[in-house]
N, CA, C, O and the ligand as a Tripos MOL2 file, in Angstrom:
@<TRIPOS>MOLECULE
protein
  181   179    46     0     0
PROTEIN
NO_CHARGES

@<TRIPOS>ATOM
      1 N         107.9930   94.9080  109.4550 N.3       1 MET1
      2 CA        107.4510   93.7290  108.7520 C.3       1 MET1
      3 C         106.5030   94.0580  107.9090 C.2       1 MET1
      4 O         105.6160   94.7850  108.3550 O.2       1 MET1
      5 N         106.4330   93.6710  106.6360 N.am      2 PRO2
      6 CA        105.4010   93.9230  105.6460 C.3       2 PRO2
      7 C         103.8770   93.5770  106.2260 C.2       2 PRO2
      8 O         103.6610   92.6560  107.0120 O.2       2 PRO2
      9 N         103.0250   94.3300  105.7870 N.am      3 ARG3
     10 CA        101.7000   94.1840  106.1600 C.3       3 ARG3
     11 C         100.8790   94.1030  104.8450 C.2       3 ARG3
     12 O         101.2810   94.6550  103.8210 O.2       3 ARG3
     13 N          99.6860   93.3820  104.8990 N.am      4 ALA4
     14 CA         98.7120   93.4390  103.6680 C.3       4 ALA4
     15 C          98.4670   94.9500  103.3830 C.2       4 ALA4
     16 O          98.3550   95.8230  104.2440 O.2       4 ALA4
     17 N          98.4020   95.1170  102.0210 N.am      5 THR5
     18 CA         98.2810   96.5810  101.4360 C.3       5 THR5
     19 C          99.5740   97.2930  101.2490 C.2       5 THR5
     20 O          99.7010   98.3370  100.6100 O.2       5 THR5
     21 N         100.5690   96.6140  101.8850 N.am      6 ASP6
     22 CA        101.8750   97.3340  101.6120 C.3       6 ASP6
     23 C         102.3820   96.9480  100.2510 C.2       6 ASP6
     24 O         101.9230   95.9560   99.6830 O.2       6 ASP6
     25 N         103.3470   97.7270   99.6890 N.am      7 ARG7
     26 CA        104.0130   97.3750   98.4930 C.3       7 ARG7
     27 C         105.3580   97.2290   98.9490 C.2       7 ARG7
     28 O         106.0820   98.2170   99.0680 O.2       7 ARG7
     29 N         105.7940   95.9420   99.2440 N.am      8 PRO8
     30 CA        107.1160   95.8220   99.7350 C.3       8 PRO8
     31 C         108.1440   95.5720   98.7990 C.2       8 PRO8
     32 O         109.3350   95.5110   99.1050 O.2       8 PRO8
     33 N         107.6520   95.4150   97.5660 N.am      9 GLY9
     34 CA        108.6950   95.1620   96.4100 C.3       9 GLY9
     35 C         108.7850   93.6480   96.1720 C.2       9 GLY9
     36 O         108.1830   92.8100   96.8440 O.2       9 GLY9
     37 N         109.5820   93.3980   95.1670 N.am     10 GLU10
     38 CA        109.7410   91.9320   94.7100 C.3      10 GLU10
     39 C         110.3140   91.2020   95.7610 C.2      10 GLU10
     40 O         111.2180   91.6450   96.4710 O.2      10 GLU10
     41 N         109.7510   89.9660   95.8880 N.am     11 GLY11
     42 CA        110.2990   88.9080   96.8330 C.3      11 GLY11
     43 C         109.3020   88.0250   97.2950 C.2      11 GLY11
     44 O         108.1350   88.1440   96.9220 O.2      11 GLY11
     45 N         109.7130   87.0520   98.1640 N.am     12 THR12
     46 CA        108.7400   86.1650   98.7610 C.3      12 THR12
     47 C         108.5030   86.4020  100.2150 C.2      12 THR12
     48 O         109.4260   86.4350  101.0290 O.2      12 THR12
     49 N         107.2540   86.5660  100.5240 N.am     13 TYR13
     50 CA        106.7340   86.9060  101.8980 C.3      13 TYR13
     51 C         106.0510   85.7500  102.5880 C.2      13 TYR13
     52 O         105.2760   85.0170  101.9740 O.2      13 TYR13
     53 N         106.3440   85.5830  103.8930 N.am     14 LYS14
     54 CA        105.8040   84.3590  104.5700 C.3      14 LYS14
     55 C         104.7480   84.8060  105.6360 C.2      14 LYS14
     56 O         105.0760   85.6890  106.4290 O.2      14 LYS14
     57 N         103.6170   84.3020  105.6960 N.am     15 CYS15
     58 CA        102.6230   84.6290  106.6220 C.3      15 CYS15
     59 C         103.2460   84.2280  108.0490 C.2      15 CYS15
     60 O         103.9480   83.2410  108.2700 O.2      15 CYS15
     61 N         102.8250   85.2360  108.9960 N.am     16 THR16
     62 CA        103.4550   85.0210  110.2400 C.3      16 THR16
     63 C         102.5650   84.1980  111.0690 C.2      16 THR16
     64 O         102.9700   83.8250  112.1700 O.2      16 THR16
     65 N         101.2810   83.8460  110.6140 N.am     17 ASN17
     66 CA        100.3620   83.0850  111.3090 C.3      17 ASN17
     67 C         100.5790   81.5820  110.9460 C.2      17 ASN17
     68 O         100.7090   80.7580  111.8520 O.2      17 ASN17
     69 N         100.6210   81.1980  109.5750 N.am     18 CYS18
     70 CA        100.2700   79.9840  109.0140 C.3      18 CYS18
     71 C         101.6130   79.6270  108.1330 C.2      18 CYS18
     72 O         101.7950   78.4640  107.7750 O.2      18 CYS18
     73 N         102.3880   80.4920  107.8530 N.am     19 GLY19
     74 CA        103.5930   80.1040  107.1470 C.3      19 GLY19
     75 C         103.3820   79.9520  105.6570 C.2      19 GLY19
     76 O         104.2760   79.4960  104.9450 O.2      19 GLY19
     77 N         102.1170   80.3580  105.1410 N.am     20 GLN20
     78 CA        101.8670   80.5050  103.8370 C.3      20 GLN20
     79 C         102.9790   81.4350  103.0250 C.2      20 GLN20
     80 O         103.3260   82.4900  103.5550 O.2      20 GLN20
     81 N         103.4480   81.1120  101.9510 N.am     21 GLU21
     82 CA        104.3610   81.9280  101.3150 C.3      21 GLU21
     83 C         103.7570   82.4740  100.0150 C.2      21 GLU21
     84 O         103.1200   81.7940   99.2110 O.2      21 GLU21
     85 N         104.0250   83.7510   99.9030 N.am     22 MET22
     86 CA        103.4310   84.4000   98.7360 C.3      22 MET22
     87 C         104.6800   85.1670   97.9810 C.2      22 MET22
     88 O         105.6560   85.5600   98.6200 O.2      22 MET22
     89 N         104.5540   85.3380   96.5820 N.am     23 THR23
     90 CA        105.6220   86.0010   95.9290 C.3      23 THR23
     91 C         105.0210   87.2260   95.4800 C.2      23 THR23
     92 O         103.8770   87.1530   95.0320 O.2      23 THR23
     93 N         105.5610   88.2660   95.5200 N.am     24 ILE24
     94 CA        105.4430   89.4720   94.8390 C.3      24 ILE24
     95 C         106.3770   89.8200   93.7540 C.2      24 ILE24
     96 O         107.5480   90.1290   93.9730 O.2      24 ILE24
     97 N         105.7900   89.7610   92.4490 N.am     25 GLU25
     98 CA        106.6540   89.9380   91.4390 C.3      25 GLU25
     99 C         107.0930   91.2710   90.7680 C.2      25 GLU25
    100 O         108.0760   91.3790   90.0350 O.2      25 GLU25
    101 N         106.2030   92.3120   91.1240 N.am     26 LYS26
    102 CA        106.4070   93.5610   90.6590 C.3      26 LYS26
    103 C         106.6000   94.6880   91.9990 C.2      26 LYS26
    104 O         106.0900   94.5110   93.1050 O.2      26 LYS26
    105 N         107.2670   95.6120   91.6980 N.am     27 GLU27
    106 CA        107.3240   96.6040   92.5250 C.3      27 GLU27
    107 C         105.9940   97.2720   92.9020 C.2      27 GLU27
    108 O         105.8190   97.8380   93.9810 O.2      27 GLU27
    109 N         105.1560   97.1750   92.0260 N.am     28 SER28
    110 CA        103.9060   97.9290   92.1640 C.3      28 SER28
    111 C         102.6530   97.1260   92.7980 C.2      28 SER28
    112 O         101.5460   97.6180   93.0210 O.2      28 SER28
    113 N         103.0540   95.7740   93.0450 N.am     29 ASP29
    114 CA        102.0390   94.8420   93.4220 C.3      29 ASP29
    115 C         101.7920   95.0240   94.9710 C.2      29 ASP29
    116 O         102.7190   95.1370   95.7740 O.2      29 ASP29
    117 N         100.5200   95.0400   95.2980 N.am     30 GLN30
    118 CA        100.1330   95.0310   96.6470 C.3      30 GLN30
    119 C         100.1950   93.8130   97.3850 C.2      30 GLN30
    120 O          99.7630   92.8230   96.7930 O.2      30 GLN30
    121 N         100.6490   93.6500   98.5890 N.am     31 LEU31
    122 CA        100.6930   92.3470   99.3940 C.3      31 LEU31
    123 C          99.2080   92.1410   99.8290 C.2      31 LEU31
    124 O          98.6140   92.9930  100.4890 O.2      31 LEU31
    125 N          98.6700   91.0330   99.4490 N.am     32 PRO32
    126 CA         97.2890   90.7710   99.7020 C.3      32 PRO32
    127 C          97.2730   90.1470  101.0950 C.2      32 PRO32
    128 O          98.3220   89.7680  101.6160 O.2      32 PRO32
    129 N          95.9820   90.0280  101.7580 N.am     33 PRO33
    130 CA         95.9330   89.1530  102.9760 C.3      33 PRO33
    131 C          96.2890   87.8600  102.6780 C.2      33 PRO33
    132 O          96.1060   87.3950  101.5530 O.2      33 PRO33
    133 N          96.8010   87.2070  103.6170 N.am     34 CYS34
    134 CA         97.1120   85.6660  103.4010 C.3      34 CYS34
    135 C          95.8770   84.7950  102.8520 C.2      34 CYS34
    136 O          94.8580   84.6520  103.5280 O.2      34 CYS34
    137 N          96.0280   84.2550  101.6520 N.am     35 PRO35
    138 CA         94.9370   83.5570  101.0470 C.3      35 PRO35
    139 C          94.4490   82.1930  101.9110 C.2      35 PRO35
    140 O          93.3760   81.6220  101.7120 O.2      35 PRO35
    141 N          95.3410   81.8320  102.7970 N.am     36 SER36
    142 CA         95.1410   80.6290  103.5460 C.3      36 SER36
    143 C          94.3650   80.9190  104.8330 C.2      36 SER36
    144 O          93.4540   80.1530  105.1470 O.2      36 SER36
    145 N          94.6810   82.0310  105.6410 N.am     37 CYS37
    146 CA         94.2280   82.2470  106.8910 C.3      37 CYS37
    147 C          93.6790   83.5980  107.0730 C.2      37 CYS37
    148 O          92.9520   83.8720  108.0270 O.2      37 CYS37
    149 N          94.0310   84.4790  106.1350 N.am     38 GLY38
    150 CA         93.3370   85.8640  106.3460 C.3      38 GLY38
    151 C          94.2290   86.8320  107.1020 C.2      38 GLY38
    152 O          93.9030   87.9990  107.3210 O.2      38 GLY38
    153 N          95.4300   86.2530  107.5080 N.am     39 ASN39
    154 CA         96.2430   87.2410  108.4240 C.3      39 ASN39
    155 C          97.0400   88.2990  107.5630 C.2      39 ASN39
    156 O          97.3940   88.0690  106.4060 O.2      39 ASN39
    157 N          97.2650   89.3670  108.1720 N.am     40 ASN40
    158 CA         97.7180   90.6930  107.5570 C.3      40 ASN40
    159 C          99.2070   90.8960  107.7770 C.2      40 ASN40
    160 O          99.7550   91.9180  107.3630 O.2      40 ASN40
    161 N          99.8240   90.0130  108.3730 N.am     41 THR41
    162 CA        101.3250   90.4120  108.8020 C.3      41 THR41
    163 C         102.1520   89.3500  108.1940 C.2      41 THR41
    164 O         101.8610   88.1660  108.3650 O.2      41 THR41
    165 N         103.2400   89.7440  107.4430 N.am     42 PHE42
    166 CA        104.2400   88.8580  106.8420 C.3      42 PHE42
    167 C         105.6470   89.0920  107.2050 C.2      42 PHE42
    168 O         106.0640   90.1890  107.5770 O.2      42 PHE42
    169 N         106.3760   88.0220  107.0860 N.am     43 ASN43
    170 CA        107.8240   88.2200  107.1870 C.3      43 ASN43
    171 C         108.5650   88.2030  105.7850 C.2      43 ASN43
    172 O         108.0450   87.5290  104.8950 O.2      43 ASN43
    173 N         109.6730   88.8530  105.5320 N.am     44 ALA44
    174 CA        110.3580   88.7210  104.2090 C.3      44 ALA44
    175 C         110.9820   87.2970  104.3940 C.2      44 ALA44
    176 O         111.5280   87.0220  105.4620 O.2      44 ALA44
    177 N         110.9080   86.3260  103.3070 N.am     45 ALA45
    178 CA        111.2770   84.9930  103.5890 C.3      45 ALA45
    179 C         112.7770   84.7900  102.8820 C.2      45 ALA45
    180 O         113.3580   83.7070  102.9650 O.2      45 ALA45
    181 ZN         98.2700   82.6850  106.7550 Zn       46 ZN46
@<TRIPOS>BOND
     1     1     2 1
     2     2     3 1
     3     3     4 2
     4     3     5 am
     5     5     6 1
     6     6     7 1
     7     7     8 2
     8     7     9 am
     9     9    10 1
    10    10    11 1
    11    11    12 2
    12    11    13 am
    13    13    14 1
    14    14    15 1
    15    15    16 2
    16    15    17 am
    17    17    18 1
    18    18    19 1
    19    19    20 2
    20    19    21 am
    21    21    22 1
    22    22    23 1
    23    23    24 2
    24    23    25 am
    25    25    26 1
    26    26    27 1
    27    27    28 2
    28    27    29 am
    29    29    30 1
    30    30    31 1
    31    31    32 2
    32    31    33 am
    33    33    34 1
    34    34    35 1
    35    35    36 2
    36    35    37 am
    37    37    38 1
    38    38    39 1
    39    39    40 2
    40    39    41 am
    41    41    42 1
    42    42    43 1
    43    43    44 2
    44    43    45 am
    45    45    46 1
    46    46    47 1
    47    47    48 2
    48    47    49 am
    49    49    50 1
    50    50    51 1
    51    51    52 2
    52    51    53 am
    53    53    54 1
    54    54    55 1
    55    55    56 2
    56    55    57 am
    57    57    58 1
    58    58    59 1
    59    59    60 2
    60    59    61 am
    61    61    62 1
    62    62    63 1
    63    63    64 2
    64    63    65 am
    65    65    66 1
    66    66    67 1
    67    67    68 2
    68    67    69 am
    69    69    70 1
    70    70    71 1
    71    71    72 2
    72    71    73 am
    73    73    74 1
    74    74    75 1
    75    75    76 2
    76    75    77 am
    77    77    78 1
    78    78    79 1
    79    79    80 2
    80    79    81 am
    81    81    82 1
    82    82    83 1
    83    83    84 2
    84    83    85 am
    85    85    86 1
    86    86    87 1
    87    87    88 2
    88    87    89 am
    89    89    90 1
    90    90    91 1
    91    91    92 2
    92    91    93 am
    93    93    94 1
    94    94    95 1
    95    95    96 2
    96    95    97 am
    97    97    98 1
    98    98    99 1
    99    99   100 2
   100    99   101 am
   101   101   102 1
   102   102   103 1
   103   103   104 2
   104   103   105 am
   105   105   106 1
   106   106   107 1
   107   107   108 2
   108   107   109 am
   109   109   110 1
   110   110   111 1
   111   111   112 2
   112   111   113 am
   113   113   114 1
   114   114   115 1
   115   115   116 2
   116   115   117 am
   117   117   118 1
   118   118   119 1
   119   119   120 2
   120   119   121 am
   121   121   122 1
   122   122   123 1
   123   123   124 2
   124   123   125 am
   125   125   126 1
   126   126   127 1
   127   127   128 2
   128   127   129 am
   129   129   130 1
   130   130   131 1
   131   131   132 2
   132   131   133 am
   133   133   134 1
   134   134   135 1
   135   135   136 2
   136   135   137 am
   137   137   138 1
   138   138   139 1
   139   139   140 2
   140   139   141 am
   141   141   142 1
   142   142   143 1
   143   143   144 2
   144   143   145 am
   145   145   146 1
   146   146   147 1
   147   147   148 2
   148   147   149 am
   149   149   150 1
   150   150   151 1
   151   151   152 2
   152   151   153 am
   153   153   154 1
   154   154   155 1
   155   155   156 2
   156   155   157 am
   157   157   158 1
   158   158   159 1
   159   159   160 2
   160   159   161 am
   161   161   162 1
   162   162   163 1
   163   163   164 2
   164   163   165 am
   165   165   166 1
   166   166   167 1
   167   167   168 2
   168   167   169 am
   169   169   170 1
   170   170   171 1
   171   171   172 2
   172   171   173 am
   173   173   174 1
   174   174   175 1
   175   175   176 2
   176   175   177 am
   177   177   178 1
   178   178   179 1
   179   179   180 2
@<TRIPOS>SUBSTRUCTURE
     1 MET1         2 RESIDUE 1 A MET
     2 PRO2         6 RESIDUE 1 A PRO
     3 ARG3        10 RESIDUE 1 A ARG
     4 ALA4        14 RESIDUE 1 A ALA
     5 THR5        18 RESIDUE 1 A THR
     6 ASP6        22 RESIDUE 1 A ASP
     7 ARG7        26 RESIDUE 1 A ARG
     8 PRO8        30 RESIDUE 1 A PRO
     9 GLY9        34 RESIDUE 1 A GLY
    10 GLU10       38 RESIDUE 1 A GLU
    11 GLY11       42 RESIDUE 1 A GLY
    12 THR12       46 RESIDUE 1 A THR
    13 TYR13       50 RESIDUE 1 A TYR
    14 LYS14       54 RESIDUE 1 A LYS
    15 CYS15       58 RESIDUE 1 A CYS
    16 THR16       62 RESIDUE 1 A THR
    17 ASN17       66 RESIDUE 1 A ASN
    18 CYS18       70 RESIDUE 1 A CYS
    19 GLY19       74 RESIDUE 1 A GLY
    20 GLN20       78 RESIDUE 1 A GLN
    21 GLU21       82 RESIDUE 1 A GLU
    22 MET22       86 RESIDUE 1 A MET
    23 THR23       90 RESIDUE 1 A THR
    24 ILE24       94 RESIDUE 1 A ILE
    25 GLU25       98 RESIDUE 1 A GLU
    26 LYS26      102 RESIDUE 1 A LYS
    27 GLU27      106 RESIDUE 1 A GLU
    28 SER28      110 RESIDUE 1 A SER
    29 ASP29      114 RESIDUE 1 A ASP
    30 GLN30      118 RESIDUE 1 A GLN
    31 LEU31      122 RESIDUE 1 A LEU
    32 PRO32      126 RESIDUE 1 A PRO
    33 PRO33      130 RESIDUE 1 A PRO
    34 CYS34      134 RESIDUE 1 A CYS
    35 PRO35      138 RESIDUE 1 A PRO
    36 SER36      142 RESIDUE 1 A SER
    37 CYS37      146 RESIDUE 1 A CYS
    38 GLY38      150 RESIDUE 1 A GLY
    39 ASN39      154 RESIDUE 1 A ASN
    40 ASN40      158 RESIDUE 1 A ASN
    41 THR41      162 RESIDUE 1 A THR
    42 PHE42      166 RESIDUE 1 A PHE
    43 ASN43      170 RESIDUE 1 A ASN
    44 ALA44      174 RESIDUE 1 A ALA
    45 ALA45      178 RESIDUE 1 A ALA
    46 ZN46       181 GROUP 0 **** ****
């Protein structure tokens, strides 16, 4: 499962804690901590 600071590639990732969805648009973008709750683990949505 992708974690904050990973570069998981383009796609939508969902916070495992609060369900906030975030979109990564570039292969080189880092997944940030959840902006809503600060959680660091995500599921590919
Ligand atoms: Zn969250």
